[in-house]
N, C-alpha and C positions, 0 to 999 in steps of 0.2 A: 504494499500500500504506501501511498504517497500523500503528505501533508504539505502544503504551502504555508509558510508563517510569513505574514506581511509587517514590518516594521517602520511606522511613521517616521519621518525624518524630524520632526518637531513634535514637543509634547502638545501643544495647541492647535496641530494642524487637523483640519477635518478629515473625517473618515472618507469622504466622498472623493478627495483628490486623488490623482493618479500618481502621485508621487510618492515613492516608499522604496524601501530596502526589502528584500525577500531572500529567504533561504528555504530549502526544501529538506523536510526530513523522510528518509527513505526506509520502510520498513522490511527486512531481509528475513528469511526463513519464519514466516510466520508473526514477527514480532520479536524474534529470538535476539537478533541484532539490529542495528540502527545505523545509518549513515546520513550525515548532514553535509549539504552541498551549499556553497555560497560563494561569491566573489567578495574582494576587499583587497586594498592596498596592493592591486595589479597583479593579483594571484587568485587562482580557484582554491578554495579552504574546503578541506574534506575532513570529518572526524567520523570514527568507526568505534562502535562500543555495542556491549551486550547488556540486553536485558532493560527493564522499565527504567532503573536508574541511568543508563546511559541517554535514554531519550530525555529524562528530565534535564540531566546536564546540559544537552544540546540544545534544550529550550530556553535556556538560562545564560549559557555561555558559547561563544564564538570558538572555533578550532585552536585560535591561539591563547585562548583563557580569558580573552576580556569579557567582562559581563555585559550581556544585554539589557536594554530598559524593557523590562517586562511589561510595564504599564503603556508602552507604545506599540506592544505586538499585538496582531490578530491572526488567530490560526483559523484557516480556512477549511472547510469540511474534508475529512479523510477520503481519498480515492482509492478506490481497490484497483489494483493493476493485475490483469490477467495474462499477460505477455509472456510471463515466465522467463524473461530476461536473466542470464546469470550473473553475478556480482563481476565476474572477469569481463564479460562482455560489457557492462555498465563502465566499469573503471576504464576499459580500452577507450570506448566512447568519450568519456569525459576528457581523456588525455588527449585525444586527437582535437578536442573542441575546446580546449582550455583558452588557446591565446585569442579565440573569438569573442570571448567575453570579458577579457581584461580584467578590471578590478574597479571598484570606487565607482563615482559619478561621471558619466561621459559628458561630451560637450552637450547634448541635447538636455534642454531644460527640463522635460517633462518625464523622463524615463531615467533609471539607473541600469548598470550592465547585470545587476542582479536579477532584474525583471526577465530579460531574454534567458538568462540561465535556468529560471524556476519553469519558465514557458516551454523551453526546448527540452528540459528533463522529463517534464509531463508528457510531451510528444512521444520521446523516444520510449518511455517506459510502456507507454500504450500501444505502441507501434514501432518497435525497433527497426524491423526490416525496411519499412517505408521511410523511416528517417535515414537510414544508412545509404538506402538507394538514391535520395534525393544528393547526399553527399559527394557520391561517386564523380569523378571527372568525366565527362562526355566527350571530350576531343582528345586525339592520340597525343599532341604536343602538352596539353595539360596533364594527362596521365604519365606520360614519360617524366616530366619535371617533377610530379608528385612523388613516383615510386622509384626514384633514380638510387636514393639510399637504403631502400627497404623492397628487395626484390619478393619476399614472401608475401607483400601485400598486394601483389599483383592478382593474386588469387580471387580478390573480391570485386575485380573489375567486371563490367558488363562483357558478355560472351563476344559481342561484335569486335571490341577492342581487344579481346583476347585473341582473336582469330587473326587479326592485324599483325602481319610480320614485316 
């Protein structure tokens, strides 16, 4: 399951404003383990722990140990995830995508980079194959440039590019 938590940027900020920081809490093995994912300080922050105590910690503290302002946090409804994506596949996808989210607030006034992370993570957990397919290079030059240093990644290319000699 996945729970998105949104934190207002200011204590007096109205809930209706679309400006917030977000982190996602992913349940693993039916809630036996938890993984929090968020961006901050130009990096992707992950925290993994076991049991309800770990989930409580992640709701109250960031991966680097800084305390969250619980009064500004709003937890959205828990979403069931039926895709069956493995932790290895999830972490590999997060690693490939980390540079896209950057960290902190970007140049746009009305969004933060944590919002796309939460949105992309929801999409991936609900339909990982569709998201991975969207991310594959479609042109020969792009594929060659992307996989030059990791030949094993060529196995994930579309069949028409695999046949291209």
